[in-house]
Residue frames as qw, qx, qy, qz and C-alpha x, y, z in Angstrom:
[[0.203, -0.299, 0.775, -0.518, 56.25, -31.64, -37.36],
 [0.749, 0.116, 0.364, -0.542, 52.78, -33.17, -37.81],
 [0.790, 0.461, -0.325, -0.241, 53.80, -34.93, -41.05],
 [0.270, 0.475, -0.805, 0.230, 56.87, -36.48, -39.43],
 [0.443, -0.122, 0.708, -0.536, 54.67, -37.88, -36.63],
 [0.823, 0.296, 0.101, -0.475, 52.20, -39.28, -39.20],
 [0.646, 0.502, -0.571, -0.068, 55.01, -41.02, -41.13],
 [0.001, -0.387, 0.836, -0.387, 56.42, -42.46, -37.91],
 [0.559, 0.027, 0.625, -0.544, 53.02, -43.85, -36.94],
 [0.785, 0.424, 0.280, -0.354, 51.51, -44.88, -40.31],
 [0.542, -0.156, 0.639, 0.523, 54.54, -45.28, -42.65],
 [0.055, 0.015, 0.605, 0.794, 53.42, -45.17, -46.29],
 [0.108, -0.600, -0.780, -0.140, 49.73, -45.57, -45.37],
 [0.040, 0.031, -0.139, 0.989, 48.22, -42.08, -45.22],
 [0.019, -0.627, -0.774, 0.087, 44.69, -42.02, -43.74],
 [0.051, 0.692, 0.289, 0.660, 42.64, -38.92, -44.36],
 [0.372, -0.478, -0.489, 0.628, 42.84, -36.16, -41.77],
 [0.065, 0.812, 0.264, 0.517, 41.57, -32.63, -41.29],
 [0.424, -0.219, -0.380, 0.792, 43.17, -29.91, -39.21],
 [0.089, -0.800, -0.394, -0.444, 40.93, -27.06, -38.07],
 [0.276, 0.107, -0.405, 0.865, 42.12, -24.10, -36.04],
 [0.353, -0.734, -0.525, -0.245, 39.67, -22.96, -33.40],
 [0.073, -0.718, 0.249, -0.646, 39.69, -20.22, -30.77],
 [0.449, -0.404, 0.636, -0.480, 38.75, -22.55, -27.89],
 [0.332, 0.037, -0.932, -0.141, 38.27, -26.29, -27.38],
 [0.596, -0.472, -0.523, -0.385, 35.35, -28.08, -25.76],
 [0.730, -0.577, -0.293, 0.219, 37.12, -28.38, -22.39],
 [0.005, -0.958, 0.225, -0.176, 39.01, -25.38, -20.95],
 [0.482, -0.676, 0.556, 0.043, 42.71, -26.07, -20.41],
 [0.858, 0.144, 0.457, 0.187, 42.97, -28.75, -23.14],
 [0.094, -0.621, 0.455, 0.631, 45.62, -28.21, -25.81],
 [0.169, 0.163, -0.830, -0.506, 44.36, -30.87, -28.28],
 [0.686, 0.170, 0.437, -0.556, 40.96, -32.29, -29.14],
 [0.053, 0.204, -0.887, -0.411, 40.62, -35.47, -31.18],
 [0.756, 0.213, 0.281, -0.551, 37.42, -36.79, -32.75],
 [0.009, 0.315, -0.893, -0.320, 37.56, -40.18, -34.43],
 [0.851, 0.154, 0.084, -0.496, 35.29, -42.63, -36.26],
 [0.157, -0.377, 0.901, 0.149, 36.38, -46.26, -36.54],
 [0.825, 0.180, -0.222, -0.487, 34.93, -48.93, -38.80],
 [0.379, -0.338, 0.856, -0.094, 35.30, -52.50, -37.64],
 [0.580, 0.266, 0.769, 0.022, 34.69, -55.29, -40.14],
 [0.012, 0.168, -0.513, -0.841, 33.39, -54.80, -43.64]]
């Protein structure tokens, strides 16, 4: 399911990702937590 969503979004480009199972998230009631770092320019 996750791989199908990645292919739909990114196509052949496969950015690195990490999935980590945790007992609780930072905010109670949340089902998903996303942390991201973006690099703009070079």
